[in-house]
N, CA, C and O atoms as a GROMACS GRO file, in nm:
protein
  312
    1ASN      N    1  -8.136  10.527   4.169
    1ASN     CA    2  -8.034  10.614   4.115
    1ASN      C    3  -8.076  10.760   4.126
    1ASN      O    4  -8.190  10.795   4.099
    2ILE      N    5  -7.983  10.843   4.166
    2ILE     CA    6  -8.008  10.987   4.172
    2ILE      C    7  -7.936  11.051   4.055
    2ILE      O    8  -7.815  11.035   4.039
    3VAL      N    9  -8.010  11.124   3.976
    3VAL     CA   10  -7.952  11.192   3.861
    3VAL      C   11  -7.931  11.338   3.898
    3VAL      O   12  -8.026  11.406   3.938
    4THR      N   13  -7.810  11.385   3.885
    4THR     CA   14  -7.780  11.525   3.914
    4THR      C   15  -7.775  11.601   3.783
    4THR      O   16  -7.689  11.575   3.699
    5PRO      N   17  -7.867  11.696   3.764
    5PRO     CA   18  -7.868  11.772   3.638
    5PRO      C   19  -7.748  11.865   3.628
    5PRO      O   20  -7.686  11.901   3.728
    6LYS      N   21  -7.718  11.904   3.506
    6LYS     CA   22  -7.613  12.004   3.486
    6LYS      C   23  -7.652  12.130   3.561
    6LYS      O   24  -7.771  12.160   3.576
    7GLU      N   25  -7.554  12.203   3.607
    7GLU     CA   26  -7.579  12.326   3.681
    7GLU      C   27  -7.662  12.422   3.598
    7GLU      O   28  -7.623  12.460   3.488
    8GLY      N   29  -7.777  12.459   3.650
    8GLY     CA   30  -7.863  12.556   3.584
    8GLY      C   31  -7.934  12.503   3.461
    8GLY      O   32  -8.002  12.579   3.392
    9TYR      N   33  -7.920  12.376   3.431
    9TYR     CA   34  -7.985  12.315   3.316
    9TYR      C   35  -7.950  12.386   3.186
    9TYR      O   36  -8.017  12.364   3.085
   10GLY      N   37  -7.846  12.470   3.184
   10GLY     CA   38  -7.811  12.545   3.065
   10GLY      C   39  -7.899  12.667   3.046
   10GLY      O   40  -7.884  12.739   2.947
   11LEU      N   41  -7.989  12.692   3.139
   11LEU     CA   42  -8.083  12.803   3.126
   11LEU      C   43  -8.013  12.938   3.128
   11LEU      O   44  -8.050  13.028   3.053
   12ALA      N   45  -7.913  12.953   3.212
   12ALA     CA   46  -7.843  13.082   3.224
   12ALA      C   47  -7.785  13.125   3.090
   12ALA      O   48  -7.799  13.240   3.050
   13GLU      N   49  -7.720  13.033   3.022
   13GLU     CA   50  -7.659  13.067   2.893
   13GLU      C   51  -7.765  13.103   2.790
   13GLU      O   52  -7.745  13.194   2.709
   14GLU      N   53  -7.877  13.033   2.792
   14GLU     CA   54  -7.986  13.064   2.698
   14GLU      C   55  -8.045  13.202   2.727
   14GLU      O   56  -8.075  13.277   2.634
   15LEU      N   57  -8.060  13.235   2.854
   15LEU     CA   58  -8.113  13.367   2.890
   15LEU      C   59  -8.016  13.477   2.849
   15LEU      O   60  -8.058  13.581   2.798
   16LYS      N   61  -7.887  13.455   2.872
   16LYS     CA   62  -7.787  13.554   2.830
   16LYS      C   63  -7.790  13.574   2.680
   16LYS      O   64  -7.784  13.686   2.631
   17ARG      N   65  -7.801  13.464   2.607
   17ARG     CA   66  -7.806  13.470   2.461
   17ARG      C   67  -7.928  13.550   2.414
   17ARG      O   68  -7.923  13.616   2.310
   18ALA      N   69  -8.035  13.544   2.492
   18ALA     CA   70  -8.157  13.617   2.458
   18ALA      C   71  -8.152  13.762   2.502
   18ALA      O   72  -8.247  13.838   2.479
   19GLY      N   73  -8.041  13.803   2.566
   19GLY     CA   74  -8.025  13.943   2.604
   19GLY      C   75  -8.058  13.976   2.748
   19GLY      O   76  -8.060  14.094   2.784
   20PHE      N   77  -8.083  13.876   2.830
   20PHE     CA   78  -8.113  13.900   2.970
   20PHE      C   79  -7.986  13.904   3.053
   20PHE      O   80  -7.886  13.840   3.018
   21TRP      N   81  -7.989  13.980   3.162
   21TRP     CA   82  -7.880  13.985   3.258
   21TRP      C   83  -7.900  13.868   3.353
   21TRP      O   84  -8.010  13.849   3.405
   22VAL      N   85  -7.798  13.789   3.375
   22VAL     CA   86  -7.809  13.670   3.460
   22VAL      C   87  -7.700  13.674   3.567
   22VAL      O   88  -7.583  13.698   3.537
   23ARG      N   89  -7.740  13.650   3.690
   23ARG     CA   90  -7.644  13.640   3.799
   23ARG      C   91  -7.667  13.508   3.870
   23ARG      O   92  -7.777  13.483   3.921
   24MET      N   93  -7.568  13.425   3.873
   24MET     CA   94  -7.579  13.295   3.941
   24MET      C   95  -7.561  13.317   4.092
   24MET      O   96  -7.476  13.395   4.134
   25VAL      N   97  -7.641  13.246   4.172
   25VAL     CA   98  -7.631  13.254   4.317
   25VAL      C   99  -7.620  13.113   4.373
   25VAL      O  100  -7.640  13.015   4.302
   26SER      N  101  -7.587  13.104   4.501
   26SER     CA  102  -7.574  12.972   4.563
   26SER      C  103  -7.712  12.906   4.574
   26SER      O  104  -7.815  12.970   4.553
   27ASP      N  105  -7.711  12.779   4.607
   27ASP     CA  106  -7.837  12.706   4.621
   27ASP      C  107  -7.887  12.706   4.766
   27ASP      O  108  -7.974  12.627   4.802
   28LYS      N  109  -7.831  12.794   4.848
   28LYS     CA  110  -7.876  12.805   4.987
   28LYS      C  111  -8.016  12.865   4.991
   28LYS      O  112  -8.054  12.940   4.901
   29PRO      N  113  -8.094  12.832   5.095
   29PRO     CA  114  -8.229  12.888   5.106
   29PRO      C  115  -8.227  13.041   5.104
   29PRO      O  116  -8.145  13.104   5.170
   30GLU      N  117  -8.317  13.097   5.029
   30GLU     CA  118  -8.336  13.242   5.019
   30GLU      C  119  -8.222  13.315   4.948
   30GLU      O  120  -8.224  13.438   4.944
   31ALA      N  121  -8.123  13.244   4.894
   31ALA     CA  122  -8.010  13.312   4.829
   31ALA      C  123  -8.056  13.394   4.709
   31ALA      O  124  -8.011  13.507   4.690
   32ALA      N  125  -8.144  13.337   4.628
   32ALA     CA  126  -8.191  13.409   4.510
   32ALA      C  127  -8.275  13.530   4.551
   32ALA      O  128  -8.260  13.638   4.493
   33ASP      N  129  -8.363  13.512   4.649
   33ASP     CA  130  -8.446  13.625   4.696
   33ASP      C  131  -8.358  13.738   4.749
   33ASP      O  132  -8.381  13.854   4.717
   34ARG      N  133  -8.260  13.702   4.829
   34ARG     CA  134  -8.171  13.803   4.888
   34ARG      C  135  -8.094  13.878   4.778
   34ARG      O  136  -8.083  14.000   4.782
   35ALA      N  137  -8.043  13.804   4.682
   35ALA     CA  138  -7.967  13.866   4.572
   35ALA      C  139  -8.056  13.959   4.490
   35ALA      O  140  -8.014  14.067   4.451
   36LEU      N  141  -8.179  13.917   4.464
   36LEU     CA  142  -8.271  13.999   4.386
   36LEU      C  143  -8.308  14.127   4.462
   36LEU      O  144  -8.311  14.235   4.403
   37LYS      N  145  -8.336  14.115   4.591
   37LYS     CA  146  -8.368  14.233   4.671
   37LYS      C  147  -8.251  14.331   4.675
   37LYS      O  148  -8.270  14.452   4.662
   38GLU      N  149  -8.130  14.279   4.692
   38GLU     CA  150  -8.012  14.366   4.694
   38GLU      C  151  -7.995  14.438   4.561
   38GLU      O  152  -7.962  14.556   4.557
   39HIS      N  153  -8.018  14.366   4.452
   39HIS     CA  154  -8.006  14.428   4.320
   39HIS      C  155  -8.114  14.535   4.300
   39HIS      O  156  -8.087  14.641   4.244
   40MET      N  157  -8.235  14.507   4.346
   40MET     CA  158  -8.344  14.605   4.333
   40MET      C  159  -8.310  14.734   4.408
   40MET      O  160  -8.331  14.843   4.356
   41VAL      N  161  -8.258  14.721   4.529
   41VAL     CA  162  -8.220  14.839   4.607
   41VAL      C  163  -8.108  14.915   4.536
   41VAL      O  164  -8.110  15.038   4.530
   42GLU      N  165  -8.011  14.842   4.483
   42GLU     CA  166  -7.899  14.905   4.414
   42GLU      C  167  -7.946  14.988   4.294
   42GLU      O  168  -7.904  15.103   4.278
   43VAL      N  169  -8.032  14.932   4.211
   43VAL     CA  170  -8.077  15.008   4.093
   43VAL      C  171  -8.169  15.123   4.133
   43VAL      O  172  -8.173  15.226   4.065
   44MET      N  173  -8.244  15.105   4.243
   44MET     CA  174  -8.328  15.216   4.290
   44MET      C  175  -8.240  15.328   4.345
   44MET      O  176  -8.266  15.446   4.319
   45ASP      N  177  -8.136  15.293   4.421
   45ASP     CA  178  -8.045  15.394   4.476
   45ASP      C  179  -7.978  15.475   4.366
   45ASP      O  180  -7.959  15.596   4.378
   46LYS      N  181  -7.942  15.408   4.258
   46LYS     CA  182  -7.874  15.474   4.146
   46LYS      C  183  -7.972  15.539   4.049
   46LYS      O  184  -7.931  15.601   3.950
   47ARG      N  185  -8.101  15.526   4.078
   47ARG     CA  186  -8.207  15.580   3.991
   47ARG      C  187  -8.192  15.530   3.847
   47ARG      O  188  -8.209  15.606   3.751
   48GLU      N  189  -8.161  15.402   3.834
   48GLU     CA  190  -8.144  15.341   3.702
   48GLU      C  191  -8.276  15.292   3.643
   48GLU      O  192  -8.281  15.254   3.526
   49VAL      N  193  -8.382  15.292   3.722
   49VAL     CA  194  -8.511  15.242   3.675
   49VAL      C  195  -8.622  15.339   3.712
   49VAL      O  196  -8.612  15.415   3.808
   50GLU      N  197  -8.729  15.335   3.634
   50GLU     CA  198  -8.850  15.412   3.664
   50GLU      C  199  -8.965  15.320   3.701
   50GLU      O  200  -9.067  15.364   3.754
   51CYS      N  201  -8.947  15.191   3.672
   51CYS     CA  202  -9.053  15.093   3.696
   51CYS      C  203  -8.991  14.961   3.740
   51CYS      O  204  -8.890  14.918   3.686
   52VAL      N  205  -9.053  14.898   3.839
   52VAL     CA  206  -9.010  14.767   3.887
   52VAL      C  207  -9.117  14.667   3.847
   52VAL      O  208  -9.234  14.682   3.884
   53VAL      N  209  -9.078  14.565   3.773
   53VAL     CA  210  -9.170  14.458   3.732
   53VAL      C  211  -9.125  14.330   3.800
   53VAL      O  212  -9.009  14.289   3.785
   54LEU      N  213  -9.214  14.267   3.873
   54LEU     CA  214  -9.181  14.145   3.946
   54LEU      C  215  -9.282  14.036   3.910
   54LEU      O  216  -9.403  14.056   3.921
   55VAL      N  217  -9.231  13.923   3.867
   55VAL     CA  218  -9.316  13.807   3.839
   55VAL      C  219  -9.289  13.706   3.951
   55VAL      O  220  -9.190  13.633   3.947
   56SER      N  221  -9.377  13.703   4.050
   56SER     CA  222  -9.356  13.616   4.165
   56SER      C  223  -9.484  13.609   4.248
   56SER      O  224  -9.564  13.703   4.250
   57ASP      N  225  -9.501  13.498   4.317
   57ASP     CA  226  -9.611  13.488   4.414
   57ASP      C  227  -9.555  13.487   4.556
   57ASP      O  228  -9.624  13.449   4.650
   58ASP      N  229  -9.430  13.529   4.571
   58ASP     CA  230  -9.360  13.529   4.699
   58ASP      C  231  -9.390  13.659   4.774
   58ASP      O  232  -9.349  13.767   4.731
   59SER      N  233  -9.462  13.649   4.885
   59SER     CA  234  -9.497  13.768   4.962
   59SER      C  235  -9.375  13.832   5.028
   59SER      O  236  -9.385  13.942   5.082
   60GLY      N  237  -9.262  13.765   5.025
   60GLY     CA  238  -9.140  13.819   5.083
   60GLY      C  239  -9.088  13.942   5.011
   60GLY      O  240  -8.998  14.010   5.061
   61PHE      N  241  -9.144  13.972   4.893
   61PHE     CA  242  -9.101  14.089   4.818
   61PHE      C  243  -9.189  14.212   4.846
   61PHE      O  244  -9.165  14.319   4.789
   62ALA      N  245  -9.289  14.198   4.931
   62ALA     CA  246  -9.381  14.308   4.957
   62ALA      C  247  -9.310  14.434   5.008
   62ALA      O  248  -9.339  14.544   4.963
   63GLU      N  249  -9.217  14.416   5.101
   63GLU     CA  250  -9.148  14.531   5.160
   63GLU      C  251  -9.068  14.609   5.056
   63GLU      O  252  -9.071  14.732   5.054
   64ILE      N  253  -8.997  14.538   4.969
   64ILE     CA  254  -8.916  14.606   4.868
   64ILE      C  255  -9.005  14.675   4.765
   64ILE      O  256  -8.967  14.778   4.710
   65LEU      N  257  -9.123  14.619   4.738
   65LEU     CA  258  -9.216  14.683   4.645
   65LEU      C  259  -9.274  14.810   4.706
   65LEU      O  260  -9.292  14.910   4.636
   66TRP      N  261  -9.301  14.808   4.837
   66TRP     CA  262  -9.348  14.929   4.904
   66TRP      C  263  -9.239  15.036   4.901
   66TRP      O  264  -9.267  15.154   4.883
   67GLU      N  265  -9.114  14.993   4.918
   67GLU     CA  266  -9.003  15.088   4.910
   67GLU      C  267  -8.997  15.152   4.772
   67GLU      O  268  -8.973  15.272   4.759
   68ALA      N  269  -9.018  15.072   4.669
   68ALA     CA  270  -9.017  15.125   4.532
   68ALA      C  271  -9.128  15.229   4.516
   68ALA      O  272  -9.106  15.334   4.456
   69LYS      N  273  -9.246  15.199   4.568
   69LYS     CA  274  -9.358  15.295   4.559
   69LYS      C  275  -9.326  15.424   4.635
   69LYS      O  276  -9.358  15.533   4.589
   70GLU      N  277  -9.263  15.410   4.752
   70GLU     CA  278  -9.225  15.528   4.830
   70GLU      C  279  -9.125  15.615   4.756
   70GLU      O  280  -9.118  15.736   4.778
   71ARG      N  281  -9.048  15.552   4.668
   71ARG     CA  282  -8.951  15.626   4.586
   71ARG      C  283  -9.014  15.677   4.457
   71ARG      O  284  -8.945  15.724   4.367
   72CYS      N  285  -9.147  15.667   4.449
   72CYS     CA  286  -9.224  15.714   4.334
   72CYS      C  287  -9.192  15.637   4.206
   72CYS      O  288  -9.197  15.694   4.096
   73LEU      N  289  -9.160  15.510   4.219
   73LEU     CA  290  -9.141  15.425   4.103
   73LEU      C  291  -9.271  15.351   4.075
   73LEU      O  292  -9.346  15.317   4.166
   74ARG      N  293  -9.296  15.326   3.949
   74ARG     CA  294  -9.411  15.244   3.913
   74ARG      C  295  -9.377  15.100   3.948
   74ARG      O  296  -9.262  15.058   3.936
   75THR      N  297  -9.476  15.025   3.990
   75THR     CA  298  -9.454  14.883   4.019
   75THR      C  299  -9.559  14.801   3.947
   75THR      O  300  -9.676  14.838   3.941
   76VAL      N  301  -9.516  14.690   3.892
   76VAL     CA  302  -9.604  14.594   3.826
   76VAL      C  303  -9.572  14.458   3.884
   76VAL      O  304  -9.457  14.414   3.880
   77VAL      N  305  -9.673  14.392   3.938
   77VAL     CA  306  -9.652  14.259   3.995
   77VAL      C  307  -9.743  14.161   3.921
   77VAL      O  308  -9.864  14.182   3.909
   78ILE      N  309  -9.681  14.055   3.873
   78ILE     CA  310  -9.757  13.953   3.799
   78ILE      C  311  -9.746  13.823   3.877
   78ILE      O  312  -9.802  13.722   3.835
   0.00000   0.00000   0.00000
């Protein structure tokens, strides 16, 4: 038997309730990475942030982090 969990396991609603911004994306490969990178560029373009904090071991974010540094933003990677 294959059990299909509820979409998002209810995590999105719990995160929203805790005050986090949540954006649902498709389950296609790299969809979440692409959406996060686009959002990072958008907030950097609008100068809405002074610091970028990323919790990830995905080296695919290296380029966007270098871009943040070039824009004189602080970066924290965990």
